[in-house]
MILO-986619 format. One record per residue: residue number from 0; residue in one letter; x, y, z of N, C-alpha, C in turn. Coordinates in nm, 4 decimals, padded with zeros to 6 digits. Example, Ala and Ser with C-alpha at 12.3 -4.5 7.8 and 13.67 -1.06 7.14 Angstrom:
BEGIN
+-----+------+----------+----------+----------+----------+----------+----------+----------+----------+----------+
! seq ! type !     n_c1 !     n_c2 !     n_c3 !    ca_c1 !    ca_c2 !    ca_c3 !     c_c1 !     c_c2 !     c_c3 !
+-----+------+----------+----------+----------+----------+----------+----------+----------+----------+----------+
!   0 !    a !  01.3190 ! -00.5690 !  00.7800 !  01.2300 ! -00.4500 !  00.7800 !  01.3200 ! -00.3300 !  00.7800 !
!   1 !    s !  01.2850 ! -00.2250 !  00.7080 !  01.3670 ! -00.1060 !  00.7140 !  01.2900 !  00.0030 !  00.7870 !
+-----+------+----------+----------+----------+----------+----------+----------+----------+----------+----------+
//
This chain:
BEGIN
+-----+------+----------+----------+----------+----------+----------+----------+----------+----------+----------+
! seq ! type !     n_c1 !     n_c2 !     n_c3 !    ca_c1 !    ca_c2 !    ca_c3 !     c_c1 !     c_c2 !     c_c3 !
+-----+------+----------+----------+----------+----------+----------+----------+----------+----------+----------+
!   0 !    m !  18.4302 !  09.6788 !  15.1031 !  18.3802 !  09.8285 !  15.1461 !  18.2650 !  09.8544 !  15.0557 !
!   1 !    n !  18.1941 !  09.9446 !  15.1028 !  18.0654 !  09.9990 !  15.0476 !  18.1181 !  10.0975 !  14.9385 !
!   2 !    e !  18.0839 !  10.0854 !  14.8128 !  18.1140 !  10.1738 !  14.7010 !  17.9883 !  10.2697 !  14.6666 !
!   3 !    i !  18.0081 !  10.3895 !  14.6414 !  17.9038 !  10.4826 !  14.6111 !  17.9158 !  10.5105 !  14.4568 !
!   4 !    n !  17.7965 !  10.4762 !  14.3849 !  17.8026 !  10.5059 !  14.2513 !  17.7667 !  10.6553 !  14.2295 !
!   5 !    a !  17.8692 !  10.7214 !  14.1676 !  17.8591 !  10.8643 !  14.1390 !  17.7338 !  10.9069 !  14.0594 !
!   6 !    n !  17.6964 !  10.8339 !  13.9682 !  17.5823 !  10.8731 !  13.8718 !  17.4662 !  10.8570 !  13.9613 !
!   7 !    q !  17.4435 !  10.7613 !  14.0524 !  17.3223 !  10.7394 !  14.1268 !  17.3226 !  10.8585 !  14.2330 !
!   8 !    l !  17.4466 !  10.8860 !  14.2977 !  17.4316 !  11.0049 !  14.3908 !  17.4156 !  11.1272 !  14.3265 !
!   9 !    l !  17.4587 !  11.1581 !  14.2063 !  17.4312 !  11.2802 !  14.1301 !  17.2798 !  11.2989 !  14.1026 !
!  10 !    a !  17.2202 !  11.1835 !  14.0545 !  17.0797 !  11.1932 !  14.0197 !  17.0019 !  11.2195 !  14.1537 !
!  11 !    q !  17.0262 !  11.1547 !  14.2583 !  16.9587 !  11.1778 !  14.3876 !  16.9772 !  11.3301 !  14.4240 !
!  12 !    l !  17.0982 !  11.3855 !  14.4303 !  17.1123 !  11.5116 !  14.4599 !  17.0401 !  11.6133 !  14.3614 !
!  13 !    r !  17.0357 !  11.5841 !  14.2387 !  16.9590 !  11.6713 !  14.1488 !  16.8075 !  11.6737 !  14.1973 !
!  14 !    i !  16.7502 !  11.5563 !  14.2258 !  16.6121 !  11.5556 !  14.2675 !  16.5969 !  11.6273 !  14.3957 !
!  15 !    n !  16.6856 !  11.6050 !  14.4937 !  16.6691 !  11.6693 !  14.6186 !  16.6915 !  11.8211 !  14.6017 !
!  16 !    a !  16.7867 !  11.8663 !  14.5235 !  16.7955 !  12.0023 !  14.4967 !  16.6830 !  12.0794 !  14.4473 !
!  17 !    a !  16.6138 !  12.0127 !  14.3496 !  16.4841 !  12.0583 !  14.2913 !  16.3886 !  12.0729 !  14.3921 !
!  18 !    l !  16.3810 !  11.9719 !  14.4761 !  16.2678 !  11.9713 !  14.5840 !  16.3054 !  12.0802 !  14.6824 !
!  19 !    a !  16.4210 !  12.0985 !  14.7216 !  16.4713 !  12.2000 !  14.8105 !  16.4324 !  12.3451 !  14.7737 !
!  20 !    k !  16.4471 !  12.3533 !  14.6405 !  16.4161 !  12.4919 !  14.5680 !  16.2707 !  12.5141 !  14.5413 !
!  21 !    n !  16.1887 !  12.4102 !  14.5833 !  16.0442 !  12.4229 !  14.5646 !  16.0031 !  12.4204 !  14.4107 !
!  22 !    q !  16.1030 !  12.3600 !  14.3451 !  16.0756 !  12.3518 !  14.1994 !  16.0186 !  12.2147 !  14.1654 !
!  23 !    a !  15.9625 !  12.2010 !  14.0489 !  15.9395 !  12.0587 !  14.0037 !  16.0620 !  11.9747 !  13.9936 !
!  24 !    a !  16.0509 !  11.8510 !  14.0437 !  16.1667 !  11.7590 !  14.0406 !  16.1744 !  11.7288 !  13.8756 !
!  25 !    p !  16.2963 !  11.6939 !  13.8370 !  16.3110 !  11.6516 !  13.7002 !  16.2302 !  11.5270 !  13.6713 !
!  26 !    a !  16.1617 !  11.5242 !  13.5638 !  16.0700 !  11.4136 !  13.5309 !  16.1511 !  11.2799 !  13.5523 !
!  27 !    l !  16.0857 !  11.1822 !  13.6003 !  16.1567 !  11.0672 !  13.6286 !  16.1985 !  10.9939 !  13.5039 !
!  28 !    d !  16.1291 !  11.0158 !  13.3955 !  16.1638 !  10.9526 !  13.2737 !  16.2900 !  11.0224 !  13.2317 !
!  29 !    e !  16.3083 !  11.1611 !  13.2478 !  16.4351 !  11.2196 !  13.2033 !  16.5452 !  11.1744 !  13.2912 !
!  30 !    t !  16.5260 !  11.1602 !  13.4272 !  16.6312 !  11.1129 !  13.5002 !  16.6787 !  10.9825 !  13.4715 !
!  31 !    r !  16.5840 !  10.8896 !  13.4492 !  16.6115 !  10.7559 !  13.4042 !  16.6914 !  10.7437 !  13.2791 !
!  32 !    a !  16.6542 !  10.8252 !  13.1712 !  16.6999 !  10.8267 !  13.0485 !  16.8585 !  10.8920 !  13.0505 !
!  33 !    a !  16.8590 !  10.9852 !  13.1419 !  17.0027 !  11.0574 !  13.1535 !  17.0889 !  10.9683 !  13.2272 !
!  34 !    n !  17.0531 !  10.9004 !  13.3307 !  17.1289 !  10.8363 !  13.4250 !  17.1057 !  10.6878 !  13.4393 !
!  35 !    n !  17.0028 !  10.6277 !  13.3793 !  16.9606 !  10.5016 !  13.3939 !  16.9343 !  10.4616 !  13.5430 !
!  36 !    v !  16.8686 !  10.5485 !  13.6189 !  16.8603 !  10.5336 !  13.7628 !  16.7133 !  10.5217 !  13.7994 !
!  37 !    d !  16.6695 !  10.4200 !  13.8750 !  16.5293 !  10.4303 !  13.9322 !  16.5292 !  10.4827 !  14.0710 !
!  38 !    f !  16.4712 !  10.5944 !  14.0976 !  16.4872 !  10.6650 !  14.2285 !  16.4418 !  10.5673 !  14.3317 !
!  39 !    g !  16.3374 !  10.4878 !  14.3269 !  16.2936 !  10.3998 !  14.4291 !  16.4009 !  10.2955 !  14.4671 !
!  40 !    k !  16.4642 !  10.2477 !  14.3590 !  16.5693 !  10.1393 !  14.3734 !  16.6954 !  10.2176 !  14.4468 !
!  41 !    l !  16.7231 !  10.3398 !  14.4045 !  16.8276 !  10.4051 !  14.4647 !  16.8068 !  10.4406 !  14.6182 !
!  42 !    l !  16.6893 !  10.4761 !  14.6487 !  16.6504 !  10.4922 !  14.7783 !  16.6589 !  10.3680 !  14.8628 !
!  43 !    k !  16.6143 !  10.2572 !  14.8086 !  16.6172 !  10.1339 !  14.8826 !  16.7585 !  10.0964 !  14.9014 !
!  44 !    d !  16.8340 !  10.0984 !  14.8015 !  16.9822 !  10.0715 !  14.8152 !  17.0443 !  10.1597 !  14.9197 !
!  45 !    s !  17.0203 !  10.2820 !  14.9222 !  17.0824 !  10.3670 !  15.0173 !  17.0456 !  10.3243 !  15.1574 !
!  46 !    i !  16.9185 !  10.2942 !  15.1760 !  16.8729 !  10.2543 !  15.3132 !  16.9487 !  10.1257 !  15.3505 !
!  47 !    d !  16.9607 !  10.0386 !  15.2694 !  17.0346 !  09.9009 !  15.2864 !  17.1780 !  09.9336 !  15.3245 !
!  48 !    k !  17.2499 !  10.0223 !  15.2570 !  17.3745 !  10.0569 !  15.2767 !  17.3921 !  10.1149 !  15.4243 !
!  49 !    v !  17.3009 !  10.2046 !  15.4577 !  17.2985 !  10.2605 !  15.5965 !  17.2793 !  10.1622 !  15.6992 !
!  50 !    n !  17.1893 !  10.0694 !  15.6701 !  17.1817 !  09.9452 !  15.7580 !  17.2959 !  09.8681 !  15.7709 !
!  51 !    e !  17.3683 !  09.8307 !  15.6599 !  17.4911 !  09.7612 !  15.6590 !  17.6007 !  09.8273 !  15.7419 !
!  52 !    m !  17.6043 !  09.9694 !  15.7352 !  17.7089 !  10.0473 !  15.8061 !  17.6684 !  10.0333 !  15.9531 !
!  53 !    q !  17.5480 !  10.0445 !  15.9924 !  17.5122 !  10.0361 !  16.1327 !  17.5420 !  09.8994 !  16.1858 !
!  54 !    q !  17.5171 !  09.7918 !  16.1065 !  17.5473 !  09.6629 !  16.1556 !  17.7078 !  09.6421 !  16.1745 !
!  55 !    a !  17.7878 !  09.6913 !  16.0757 !  17.9186 !  09.6872 !  16.0748 !  17.9804 !  09.7612 !  16.2081 !
!  56 !    a !  17.9226 !  09.8739 !  16.2297 !  17.9693 !  09.9390 !  16.3554 !  17.9344 !  09.8654 !  16.4778 !
!  57 !    g !  17.8252 !  09.8013 !  16.4838 !  17.7869 !  09.7361 !  16.5958 !  17.8714 !  09.6046 !  16.6145 !
!  58 !    d !  17.8989 !  09.5385 !  16.5065 !  17.9919 !  09.4174 !  16.5012 !  18.1308 !  09.4518 !  16.5512 !
!  59 !    a !  18.1902 !  09.5754 !  16.5056 !  18.3126 !  09.6268 !  16.5440 !  18.3262 !  09.6441 !  16.6823 !
!  60 !    t !  18.2177 !  09.7091 !  16.7423 !  18.2140 !  09.7480 !  16.8874 !  18.2035 !  09.6156 !  16.9694 !
!  61 !    k !  18.1220 !  09.5142 !  16.9222 !  18.1191 !  09.3915 !  17.0015 !  18.2537 !  09.3184 !  16.9977 !
!  62 !    a !  18.3290 !  09.3248 !  16.8811 !  18.4557 !  09.2595 !  16.8632 !  18.5448 !  09.3242 !  16.9542 !
!  63 !    f !  18.5475 !  09.4646 !  16.9603 !  18.6362 !  09.5359 !  17.0529 !  18.6170 !  09.4904 !  17.2028 !
!  64 !    e !  18.5011 !  09.5002 !  17.2393 !  18.4545 !  09.4591 !  17.3772 !  18.4931 !  09.3243 !  17.4133 !
!  65 !    k !  18.4951 !  09.2313 !  17.3103 !  18.5334 !  09.0900 !  17.3494 !  18.6870 !  09.0859 !  17.3601 !
!  66 !    g !  18.7572 !  09.1920 !  17.3171 !  18.8968 !  09.1778 !  17.3214 !  18.9646 !  09.1243 !  17.1932 !
!  67 !    d !  18.9081 !  09.1384 !  17.0843 !  18.9578 !  09.0924 !  16.9614 !  19.0913 !  09.1747 !  16.9414 !
!  68 !    p !  19.1963 !  09.1020 !  16.9198 !  19.3288 !  09.1671 !  16.9011 !  19.3367 !  09.2415 !  16.7530 !
!  69 !    g !  19.2460 !  09.1976 !  16.6695 !  19.2539 !  09.2567 !  16.5229 !  19.1662 !  09.3864 !  16.5169 !
!  70 !    m !  19.0969 !  09.4202 !  16.6247 !  19.0130 !  09.5366 !  16.6337 !  19.0514 !  09.6429 !  16.7297 !
!  71 !    s !  19.0884 !  09.7479 !  16.6634 !  19.1435 !  09.8679 !  16.7592 !  19.0365 !  09.9777 !  16.7805 !
!  72 !    i !  19.0542 !  10.0536 !  16.8691 !  18.9535 !  10.1508 !  16.9101 !  18.9497 !  10.2496 !  16.7951 !
!  73 !    e !  19.0415 !  10.2721 !  16.7144 !  19.0299 !  10.3642 !  16.6016 !  18.9313 !  10.3011 !  16.4992 !
!  74 !    q !  18.9547 !  10.1761 !  16.4716 !  18.8636 !  10.1087 !  16.3700 !  18.7238 !  10.1188 !  16.4265 !
!  75 !    v !  18.6996 !  10.0937 !  16.5535 !  18.5583 !  10.1051 !  16.6132 !  18.5050 !  10.2429 !  16.5975 !
!  76 !    m !  18.5848 !  10.3500 !  16.6245 !  18.5420 !  10.4861 !  16.6135 !  18.5048 !  10.5233 !  16.4725 !
!  77 !    i !  18.5972 !  10.4871 !  16.3758 !  18.5758 !  10.5130 !  16.2458 !  18.4469 !  10.4555 !  16.1851 !
!  78 !    a !  18.4293 !  10.3194 !  16.2332 !  18.3029 !  10.2601 !  16.1875 !  18.1839 !  10.3292 !  16.2416 !
!  79 !    s !  18.1922 !  10.3752 !  16.3706 !  18.0827 !  10.4315 !  16.4381 !  18.0494 !  10.5711 !  16.3633 !
!  80 !    q !  18.1561 !  10.6530 !  16.3296 !  18.1399 !  10.7740 !  16.2737 !  18.0823 !  10.7605 !  16.1274 !
!  81 !    k !  18.1288 !  10.6583 !  16.0513 !  18.0683 !  10.6557 !  15.9163 !  17.9210 !  10.6148 !  15.9367 !
!  82 !    a !  17.8794 !  10.5215 !  16.0304 !  17.7543 !  10.4815 !  16.0329 !  17.6616 !  10.6075 !  16.0915 !
!  83 !    s !  17.7105 !  10.6872 !  16.1767 !  17.6371 !  10.8144 !  16.2184 !  17.6285 !  10.9014 !  16.1036 !
!  84 !    v !  17.7323 !  10.9382 !  16.0285 !  17.7041 !  11.0208 !  15.9172 !  17.6094 !  10.9832 !  15.8160 !
!  85 !    s !  17.6250 !  10.8564 !  15.7759 !  17.5309 !  10.7984 !  15.6811 !  17.3764 !  10.8013 !  15.7414 !
!  86 !    f !  17.3699 !  10.7779 !  15.8683 !  17.2337 !  10.7683 !  15.9248 !  17.1839 !  10.9246 !  15.9215 !
!  87 !    q !  17.2549 !  11.0157 !  15.9587 !  17.2159 !  11.1523 !  15.9566 !  17.1836 !  11.1949 !  15.8116 !
!  88 !    t !  17.2522 !  11.1559 !  15.7194 !  17.2252 !  11.1951 !  15.5830 !  17.0953 !  11.1405 !  15.5368 !
!  89 !    m !  17.0781 !  11.0097 !  15.5700 !  16.9439 !  10.9473 !  15.5347 !  16.8223 !  11.0216 !  15.6038 !
!  90 !    l !  16.8564 !  11.0500 !  15.7218 !  16.7391 !  11.1190 !  15.8069 !  16.7137 !  11.2613 !  15.7347 !
!  91 !    q !  16.8029 !  11.3332 !  15.6897 !  16.7777 !  11.4448 !  15.6205 !  16.7071 !  11.4362 !  15.4901 !
!  92 !    v !  16.7437 !  11.3347 !  15.4149 !  16.6736 !  11.2898 !  15.2848 !  16.5198 !  11.2714 !  15.3180 !
!  93 !    r !  16.5239 !  11.1740 !  15.4265 !  16.3694 !  11.1443 !  15.4606 !  16.2955 !  11.2703 !  15.4984 !
!  94 !    n !  16.3540 !  11.3673 !  15.5639 !  16.2855 !  11.4864 !  15.6126 !  16.2439 !  11.5601 !  15.4799 !
!  95 !    k !  16.3295 !  11.5828 !  15.3845 !  16.3016 !  11.6452 !  15.2683 !  16.1896 !  11.5755 !  15.1868 !
!  96 !    l !  16.1920 !  11.4520 !  15.1868 !  16.0823 !  11.3772 !  15.1203 !  15.9396 !  11.4103 !  15.1908 !
!  97 !    v !  15.9504 !  11.3993 !  15.3277 !  15.8254 !  11.4090 !  15.3927 !  15.7802 !  11.5679 !  15.3761 !
!  98 !    n !  15.8667 !  11.6656 !  15.3679 !  15.8238 !  11.8007 !  15.3400 !  15.7659 !  11.8187 !  15.2013 !
!  99 !    a !  15.8291 !  11.7546 !  15.1070 !  15.7783 !  11.7600 !  14.9756 !  15.6398 !  11.6974 !  14.9625 !
! 100 !    y !  15.6205 !  11.5778 !  15.0259 !  15.4914 !  11.5086 !  15.0306 !  15.3864 !  11.5979 !  15.0907 !
! 101 !    q !  15.4234 !  11.6638 !  15.2023 !  15.3262 !  11.7582 !  15.2682 !  15.2889 !  11.8731 !  15.1873 !
! 102 !    e !  15.3885 !  11.9280 !  15.1125 !  15.3609 !  12.0492 !  15.0156 !  15.2701 !  11.9943 !  14.9122 !
! 103 !    i !  15.2929 !  11.8740 !  14.8511 !  15.2054 !  11.8347 !  14.7472 !  15.0617 !  11.8059 !  14.8007 !
! 104 !    m !  15.0522 !  11.7521 !  14.9217 !  14.9162 !  11.7314 !  14.9787 !  14.8370 !  11.8645 !  15.0053 !
! 105 !    n !  14.9198 !  11.9717 !  15.0434 !  14.8627 !  12.0982 !  15.0680 !  14.8277 !  12.1825 !  14.9490 !
! 106 !    m !  14.8670 !  12.1301 !  14.8302 !  14.8277 !  12.2003 !  14.7009 !  14.6877 !  12.2027 !  14.6686 !
! 107 !    q !  14.6323 !  12.3117 !  14.6284 !  14.4924 !  12.3085 !  14.5840 !  14.4834 !  12.2661 !  14.4438 !
! 108 !    v !  14.3836 !  12.1811 !  14.4146 !  14.3672 !  12.1261 !  14.2796 !  14.2684 !  12.2083 !  14.1996 !
+-----+------+----------+----------+----------+----------+----------+----------+----------+----------+----------+
//
């Protein structure tokens, strides 16, 4: 199963909360020092996990369609919903990052 590291998730949420409040995000060095987390790596790992969930849902659907006796409709639906929720979450994170980038680009120097 895919495990979620609580410290990584907390660091990501803190950065996103600061961006959502239009505040300066915590300094990357502070975040790294406090949680030993690299935001770029965290984001890449999150995208990889979303991809894995999408692949697992697709595999479960194919197995069910082929009549695999070990695959129930409940398992397929759960895998599909997990993939959907993780994708929607990643989509919202991406939207926040794009908004933050646009705000930074619109700042006058």
